[in-house]
C-alpha positions in Angstrom: 35.3 92.2 81.5 31.5 93.7 80.5 31.8 97.3 79.0 31.3 100.0 80.5 27.5 100.5 78.7 26.2 97.2 80.2 27.8 98.1 84.1 25.9 101.3 84.0 22.7 99.4 83.1 22.9 97.9 86.3 23.2 100.7 88.4 20.8 103.2 86.5 17.7 103.1 83.6 19.7 104.2 80.3 17.6 106.6 78.1 18.4 107.2 74.6 18.7 111.0 73.4 17.1 110.6 70.3 14.4 110.9 67.6 16.3 107.8 65.3 13.9 104.8 65.0 17.2 103.0 63.5 19.4 104.1 66.2 16.8 103.6 69.1 16.3 99.6 67.3 20.1 99.5 67.7 20.5 100.8 71.0 17.2 99.1 73.0 16.9 101.5 75.9 14.7 100.9 78.7 13.2 104.7 77.8 13.9 107.6 75.1 13.3 111.0 75.1 12.7 113.0 72.1 12.4 117.3 71.2 11.8 119.7 68.3 15.8 119.4 67.6 15.6 115.9 67.4 12.7 115.7 65.7 13.8 118.1 62.8 16.9 115.5 62.3 15.2 112.5 62.3 12.4 114.2 60.0 15.1 114.5 57.3 14.9 110.1 57.5 13.4 108.3 55.0 12.0 106.2 58.5 9.9 109.1 59.1 8.4 109.9 55.9 4.9 107.4 56.4 4.6 109.4 59.7 4.4 112.7 58.2 1.8 111.8 55.1 0.1 110.6 58.6 0.3 113.2 60.5 -0.8 115.8 57.4 -3.6 113.6 56.2 -4.9 113.4 60.4 -4.2 117.5 60.6 -7.0 117.6 57.0 -9.3 115.8 59.1 -9.4 117.7 62.4 -9.7 120.9 60.2 -9.7 124.7 61.3 -7.8 127.0 60.0 -4.1 126.7 57.7 -2.5 127.5 61.4 -4.1 125.3 63.8 -4.0 122.5 61.0 0.3 122.7 60.9 0.2 123.2 65.0 -2.1 119.6 64.6 0.4 118.1 61.6 3.2 119.0 64.0 2.0 117.2 67.3 0.6 114.3 65.2 3.9 113.8 64.1 5.6 113.7 67.6 2.9 111.7 68.6 3.6 109.2 66.2 7.2 109.1 66.1 6.7 108.3 70.0 4.3 105.3 69.3 7.0 104.2 66.9 9.3 104.8 69.4 7.3 102.7 72.0 6.5 99.2 70.3 11.1 99.2 70.0 11.7 100.1 74.3 9.6 98.4 77.0 9.3 101.7 79.0 8.4 105.2 78.2 9.0 108.0 75.8 9.0 111.9 76.5 7.0 114.0 74.3 7.8 118.1 74.3 5.0 120.8 74.5 5.5 123.5 71.8 8.1 125.8 73.6 6.5 128.9 72.2 4.5 127.9 74.9 7.1 128.2 78.3 5.8 131.1 79.5 2.0 130.2 79.2 0.8 128.1 81.8 -3.0 127.5 80.4 -1.8 127.4 76.7 1.0 124.4 78.4 -2.2 122.5 80.1 -4.5 122.6 76.6 -1.2 121.7 74.6 -0.2 118.6 76.9 -3.3 117.2 77.3 -4.3 117.5 73.3 -0.8 115.2 73.4 -1.8 112.9 75.3 -5.5 112.7 73.7 -3.9 112.1 70.1 -2.1 109.1 72.0 -5.0 107.5 73.5 -6.9 107.8 69.7 -3.8 106.0 68.3 -4.4 103.4 70.9 -1.3 103.9 73.2 -1.1 103.1 76.9 -0.7 106.7 78.0 0.9 105.8 81.1 4.0 105.0 78.8 4.1 109.2 77.7 6.2 111.5 79.7 5.0 115.2 78.9 7.8 117.2 78.5 7.5 120.5 79.6 10.2 123.7 80.2 11.4 124.1 83.9 9.7 127.9 83.8 7.3 129.1 87.1 4.7 129.2 84.4 5.7 125.4 82.5 6.2 124.1 86.7 3.1 125.1 87.3 1.2 123.5 84.2 3.0 120.3 85.6 1.6 120.5 88.9 -2.0 120.6 87.9 -1.4 118.2 84.9 0.6 115.4 87.5 -2.8 115.8 89.9 -4.7 114.7 86.5 -2.6 111.8 86.4 -0.3 112.7 83.2 3.1 112.5 84.1 6.0 115.1 83.3 9.5 115.2 82.1 10.7 118.9 83.3 13.3 120.2 80.9 15.7 122.9 80.3 16.8 122.7 83.9 19.8 124.3 84.6 19.4 125.3 88.8 18.8 124.5 92.3 15.8 126.6 92.4 14.6 125.0 89.5 14.7 121.4 90.8 13.8 122.0 94.2 10.5 123.8 92.5 9.8 121.2 90.2 10.1 118.4 93.8 7.8 120.6 95.1 5.2 120.4 92.6 5.7 116.6 92.5 6.4 116.4 89.5 7.2 112.9 87.5 10.8 113.4 86.6 13.4 116.4 85.8 15.9 116.1 83.3 19.0 119.1 84.0 21.4 119.5 81.6 24.6 118.8 82.0 26.6 119.6 78.7 25.0 122.8 78.5 26.1 124.0 82.2 29.5 123.0 80.8 29.2 125.0 78.2 28.4 128.3 80.0 31.2 127.8 82.6 33.9 126.8 80.0 33.0 130.1 77.8 32.8 132.4 80.9 35.8 130.8 83.0 38.9 131.0 80.5 39.5 127.4 81.4 39.7 125.0 78.2 37.9 122.3 79.7 37.1 120.7 83.4 38.2 117.0 84.8 35.1 115.1 85.1 34.7 115.0 88.9 35.4 119.0 88.9 32.5 119.4 85.9 30.2 122.2 86.8 27.2 120.0 84.9 28.0 117.2 87.1 28.4 118.7 90.8 25.0 120.3 90.0 23.1 117.0 89.0 25.0 115.3 92.2 23.7 118.1 94.3 20.2 117.9 93.1 20.2 113.6 93.3 21.6 114.0 96.9 18.7 116.7 97.9 16.0 115.2 96.5 16.7 111.3 98.5 18.1 113.0 101.5 14.3 114.6 101.7 12.7 111.9 100.3 11.0 113.5 97.0 9.9 111.1 95.1 11.2 113.2 91.7 13.0 111.2 89.2 16.2 112.4 88.3 17.7 111.9 84.7 21.0 113.7 83.9 20.9 114.9 79.8 22.8 117.0 77.5 26.4 114.9 77.4 29.4 115.8 76.2 31.3 112.9 77.1 31.5 109.9 79.2 33.5 111.0 81.8 30.1 113.1 82.7 28.6 109.9 82.3 30.5 107.8 84.6 30.8 110.3 87.3 27.1 110.1 87.5 26.6 106.3 87.2 24.2 105.5 89.6 21.8 108.4 89.7 18.3 107.7 88.6 18.2 107.8 85.0 20.2 109.0 82.3 19.7 110.1 78.6 22.2 109.5 76.2 22.6 110.2 72.7 24.3 106.7 70.1 27.3 108.2 69.7 28.1 108.3 73.3 26.5 104.9 73.7 28.7 103.8 71.7 31.8 104.5 73.0 30.8 103.2 76.4 30.0 100.0 74.3 33.3 100.0 73.4 35.0 100.3 76.7 35.6 97.4 78.5 37.2 99.5 81.6 35.8 99.0 85.1 32.8 101.2 85.8 32.2 102.3 89.5 29.2 103.9 91.2 28.8 107.3 91.9 25.3 107.7 93.0 23.3 106.0 95.4 20.4 106.9 97.8 21.7 105.0 100.5 24.6 107.4 100.3 22.6 110.5 99.7 23.8 113.4 101.9 22.5 117.0 101.2 22.7 119.6 103.6 20.4 122.1 101.4 17.2 123.2 102.3 14.3 125.0 100.4 10.3 125.7 100.7 8.0 126.5 99.9 8.9 127.8 97.3 6.4 130.8 96.2 7.2 133.2 92.5 9.3 135.5 93.9 11.8 133.3 95.4 11.8 131.2 92.5 12.7 134.6 90.3 14.8 136.3 92.6 17.1 133.1 92.7 16.8 132.7 88.8 17.4 136.0 88.3 21.0 135.5 90.8 22.4 132.6 88.6 23.3 134.1 85.2 24.3 130.9 84.1 20.5 129.2 84.7 19.1 132.7 83.3 21.0 132.5 80.5 21.0 128.8 79.6 16.9 128.2 80.0 16.8 131.2 77.7 18.7 129.7 75.1 17.2 126.5 75.3 13.8 127.7 74.4 14.8 129.9 71.5 16.5 127.1 70.0 14.0 125.1 70.2 11.4 127.1 69.1 13.4 127.9 66.0 14.1 124.0 65.1 10.1 123.6 66.3 9.3 126.7 63.6 12.0 124.9 61.3 9.6 121.6 61.4 6.6 123.2 61.2 7.9 124.2 57.6 8.9 121.0 56.6 5.5 119.8 57.2 4.2 122.8 55.7 5.8 121.9 52.4 4.9 118.3 52.2 0.8 119.6 52.9 1.4 121.7 49.8 2.6 119.4 47.8 0.2 116.3 48.4 
């Protein structure tokens, strides 16, 4: 019998949730996704040193103040990493906008367009790039405009149904609902040690979103993310895409048990109805969801901390050069 990873690939597009070039070369996923936290870990490896050097050199060529050059260098590093990843996979790579712009629509638009420009100047087919943006009201509005410009977006840090509904209404190409972080919150706040996979709050959230999209004909791709165990992944088999860490990919490959499809567009059924969604409704529904409010804020803070640490590494390299 084939292993569960191979079985999963017959019903779901498997995405590598890592910026590690060696891991991507090993697992050869269809797509890959990165974020500041993953890039920070990857940047410590020898494989990234040439990219760091080139990013610093490119930033100096672009010029500007020290702060502007630092921003250029970190953006360029993300692009160079994305370019290297695209050399190893047949699909797309997601590159994230600075989390400090999560509540700045115009700032997000400017940064997203610049990332695409950088990819284009490196000779990369920009149709293979997704721009990752936090699923705030401001981020969703930026994605709506970028999609109109032909720049496809991955809406991340998504924890609530209202976020998902608003993203679909805005025409976002893809969303990344965070399964594991939803579970973390419910474990911390429920007094329970854990949840069976079938009752996992993160799994139930993604299943609800998937069924809503398919029932109402939304084209937005659902890509479950941030998994804590393979049980969560198995309960979402059949979802459009799942982005999985190398450790969990290994567990799936080592398991030769049978894997059943759990989600399908043919069997989708949802009684949820939303729309049109204005800012007042979005903010009210978000406020009513304590888990989503807390995890969104926490996620932005965490990505910001890692973005700043990544900048510090680039700054040190630039001084030593």
